[in-house]
N, C-alpha and C positions, 0 to 999 in steps of 0.2 A: 227774456221773453222773445219768442220767435215771431215771424211775420203773422202767422194765423192767429196766434194768441193775441197779438197787438190788435189785429183787425176785430176780433171778437169783443175785445174789451173797449176799443175806441171807435168801432164802426159807425155807431149812431152819432157820435160827435162829429165824425167826418161827413156823414150823409147829411147832417143838419147844418153844416157849415161852421160849426163851433171850432173844429180843427181843420187844418188844410191838408189835402192830399200830399203837399210837399213834405209834410212831417213824416209820412211813410217813406217817401224816397230818400229823405235825409237819413233816416234810421236804418233802412234796409237796402238802399240802392247801391249797386256795384257795377262798374264798367267791366264787361266780361265777353268773351268769345265762346258761345256754345258750339260744339261739333256734335251733330246728330248723325249716327251711323245706323243704317237699316240694311238688313240682309235682303238679298234678292233671290227669288225662286222659292220662297217658303211655301206658297200654296201649291205650286206645281210639284214640288218634292214630296210634300205630305200626301197629296192625292195619289201620286205614283208609287213612291217608295214607302210611305208610312211616316208617322210622326217620330218614331224612335230613330229611324235612319237620319231624318233631318236634325234631330236634337244631338245626335253623335257629331255631325258636322259643325253644328252651332257651338258645342262644347270646345271643339278644337279651334274654331275661329275665335271664340272668346279668349282662349288662352293666348293665341297669337296677338290679339288686340291688347290684351293685358300686358304682354311683354313689351310691345311697342310703346304703349302709353307710360309704362314704368320708366322708360328712358326719355320720355317727352316732357316730363315734369308739368302735368296738368294741375290745376287747382284741386280738382276732384273728378272722378268718373264713376259711373254706376251702369249696370246692365239691367234692362227691363225687357223680358221676353226676348225677341229677336233684335232688339235695339241696344245701342250703347250711347250714352250721353256723357260727353267729356267737356270740361270747362277750362278755358285758358285765359291768360291775361292779355293775349293779342290774337288777332285773326291770323297773323303770320304763323305763330306757333301752332294754331289749330290746323292750318293748311298743311304745314310740314308733317305734322302727326298724321293727318288724313291720308296724305300721299304714301307715307310709310306703312300705314295699316293696309291700304289698298294693295301695295306691292307685296307685303308679307302674305296676305291671303291669297293673292293671285299666284305667287310663287308655291304655296302649299298645295294648290290644285285640289282642293277637297271635293270629292264627287258628290253630286246631287242626283241628277237623273240622266241616264244615257251619257252623252258627251258634255252635258252641262256641269260646270263647276260652281262651287259656292262663290258668291260674289257679294259686294256691298255697294250701296249708294250713300252719299253724304251730303249734308247741308251745314253751312257755317254762317253764323250771324255775328254781329258785334254791336254792342251798345249798352245802355243802362238797363239792368234788370233788377228785379226785386229778389233778394236772397231769403228763402223761406226755411233755410237750414238743411241739414244733411238728409233728412227724410223726405222733404218735399221739393228740394232743388230750387230752380229759379223760374221766375215768371216775367213776361214782358213781350213786347212786339218782336224784338230780334230772336227770342227763344221760339216763338210761334213760327216765324219765317224759316228759321233753321230747320225746324221739325217738318214744315211743309216741303221744303226743298229736299231733304233727305229721304222723307218717307212717301210723299205723294207725287213728286215730280221726278225723282231720281230713278235712273235705270242702272244696270250693272256698270261699275266703274266710274259713275258720275261723281264729281265733287262740284257742288254748287255753292256759290257765295252770295250773300245778300249784298245789296247795293252798299250798305254801310260797312260791311266786312271788306269788300273789294276796295272801298275808298281808303281804308286804313293801311293797306298793304304797302310796305316800303319797297318791296322787291317785285312789284307787279310787272315790271318790264322783263323780268326774268322768266315769266310764265306767259303762256298764251291763254287768252280768255275769249269766250264768245258771250255777247250781251243778248239778253232776252227780256221780253216784257211778258210776264205771266199773270194768270189769275187763278186763285184758289179760294174757294168758299166766298166768292163774291168780291174779294179784295185783289186789286191789281198792283203789281209791284215789279221793279226791275231787279234782275238777278244776273249772275255770271256763271258760266260753266268753264271749268279748267279744261283746256284742250289736251 
């Protein structure tokens, strides 16, 4: 039984206090580092060059991303539209994979519009998430924060980490980070940008 099936069959019991929400976390909770990768320049490229041109570059970027992730040993990864969602056992592994993906895409210099090249922005979280299975992925606060960082706050070449992801890095002294206090959708949180 996957998470959604469990919630459909036990949701009333949880809502009425007969079963505890902890049961859900015990059965479906995993400690995981989501890496959310978003393309940069999608709107500009499609308005100037057309959707087919952008999709050609996206296909090339996906191939590069897949090649890097193939060597990075993620738990899993999936592409949705112009995003990639990859999941790792540690924020450290997610950060290294993110840097390698960014480098591979920048090195490829895929043309978007004029002098602009295809680029990515990324968000990394770490924490306890609910696993909903291969079709639905993962749910939880750190998944949401990683998505906000990568898709809403990120610009070209940005790699943002949630406060929780940053706190778990064993090699954070090896990298330079800037700390920010941000707000998205009314929620305020601390995050870090890799310099």
